[in-house]
C-alpha positions as CSV (number, residue, x, y, z in Angstrom):
1,Q,4.0,20.7,3.1
2,T,3.9,17.6,1.0
3,Q,3.6,14.0,2.3
4,L,2.2,10.9,2.2
5,V,1.0,9.2,5.5
6,E,0.6,5.5,5.6
7,S,-1.5,3.7,8.2
8,G,-3.5,0.5,9.2
9,G,-0.7,-1.8,9.7
10,G,-0.3,-4.1,12.6
11,L,-0.1,-7.7,13.6
12,V,-2.4,-10.4,12.0
13,Q,-2.9,-14.0,12.0
14,P,-2.4,-15.8,8.8
15,G,-5.5,-15.9,6.7
16,G,-6.4,-12.6,8.2
17,S,-6.8,-9.2,6.9
18,L,-6.0,-5.4,6.8
19,R,-6.5,-2.6,5.2
20,L,-3.5,0.1,4.6
21,S,-4.3,3.8,3.8
22,C,-2.1,6.2,2.3
23,T,-3.1,10.0,3.0
24,A,-1.7,12.9,1.3
25,S,-1.5,16.4,2.2
26,G,-0.3,19.3,0.3
27,F,-1.1,18.0,-3.0
28,T,-4.3,16.2,-4.9
29,L,-3.4,12.4,-4.8
30,N,-5.8,11.3,-7.6
31,Y,-3.6,13.4,-10.1
32,F,-0.8,10.9,-9.5
33,T,-0.5,7.4,-10.0
34,V,0.2,6.0,-6.5
35,G,2.2,2.8,-5.9
36,W,2.5,0.6,-2.8
37,F,5.6,-1.1,-2.2
38,R,7.2,-3.1,0.7
39,Q,10.5,-4.1,2.2
40,T,11.7,-6.5,4.5
41,P,15.4,-6.6,6.2
42,G,18.0,-7.5,4.0
43,K,15.9,-7.2,0.8
44,E,15.4,-4.7,-2.2
45,R,12.1,-2.7,-1.6
46,E,9.4,-4.3,-4.1
47,G,6.6,-3.3,-5.5
48,V,3.1,-4.8,-4.9
49,S,0.4,-2.6,-6.5
50,C,-0.4,0.3,-8.2
51,I,-3.5,2.5,-9.4
52,S,-3.4,4.6,-12.6
53,N,-4.3,8.6,-12.5
54,S,-5.8,8.5,-15.9
55,D,-8.7,5.5,-15.7
56,D,-7.5,3.8,-12.3
57,S,-6.7,0.8,-13.8
58,T,-4.3,-1.0,-11.4
59,V,-1.5,-3.5,-11.5
60,Y,-0.8,-6.2,-9.1
61,A,2.2,-8.1,-8.4
62,D,1.8,-12.2,-9.1
63,S,2.6,-12.8,-5.2
64,V,-0.3,-10.8,-4.3
65,K,-2.8,-11.2,-7.0
66,G,-6.5,-12.2,-6.0
67,R,-5.7,-11.4,-2.3
68,F,-4.6,-7.6,-2.3
69,T,-7.1,-4.8,-3.9
70,I,-5.8,-1.0,-4.6
71,S,-8.4,1.9,-4.6
72,R,-9.1,5.5,-4.2
73,D,-11.2,7.5,-2.0
74,N,-10.9,11.0,-3.8
75,A,-12.9,12.6,-1.2
76,K,-10.7,11.4,1.6
77,N,-7.1,12.0,-0.7
78,T,-6.7,8.8,0.3
79,V,-5.6,5.2,-1.3
80,Y,-6.3,2.0,0.4
81,L,-4.8,-1.4,0.1
82,Q,-7.1,-4.2,1.3
83,M,-5.2,-7.4,2.1
84,N,-6.9,-10.3,2.5
85,S,-5.7,-13.9,3.1
86,L,-2.5,-12.8,4.7
87,K,0.9,-15.2,4.5
88,P,3.8,-15.2,6.7
89,E,5.7,-14.1,3.6
90,D,3.5,-10.8,3.7
91,T,5.2,-9.7,6.7
92,A,7.0,-6.3,5.8
93,V,7.2,-2.6,5.9
94,Y,4.4,-1.4,3.3
95,Y,5.3,2.2,1.7
96,C,3.1,4.5,-0.7
97,Y,4.8,6.0,-3.3
98,R,4.2,9.1,-5.9
99,L,6.7,10.7,-8.7
100,G,9.3,12.2,-6.0
101,Y,7.6,11.2,-2.5
102,W,7.4,8.2,-0.7
103,G,5.6,7.8,3.0
104,Q,7.1,6.9,6.2
105,G,6.0,3.3,6.0
106,T,3.8,1.2,8.2
107,Q,4.9,-2.4,9.6
108,V,2.5,-5.4,8.6
109,T,3.5,-8.4,10.7
110,V,1.5,-11.9,10.0
111,S,2.1,-14.6,12.5
112,S,0.4,-16.9,14.7
C-alpha cells in the first residue's frame, strides 16, 4: 500500500524545536521530490520546504528560511523537517507530499 505517514508534531513553547518525520511505505521515497506543507483553519495549504530527488537541493519559504531544515534518510525511507526557533505563527497541521500522495498530517502547536 502506497502511503506517507507524518509524525513528530506536538506542543512546544516559542523558541523551541521539533523534528517532523515523513515515512513512506509501498515505494522508495528518494525517487521523488518531497515537500512539506502546512495549513491552518480557514487558510489555504502553503508550501514550507521541498527536497529534490535529483540532487537533494532544497527550497524554503521565506517565513521559515534559516529556522527549518529539510533532509532525507534513504535507509529509513524518510524525509525530515527540523524546525528550530519556533514561533506561534508556525502553528499548523503539517503535511508531507510526493506526486499524487499526501500524508494525513501532524499537528504542531507553538504556545506558551
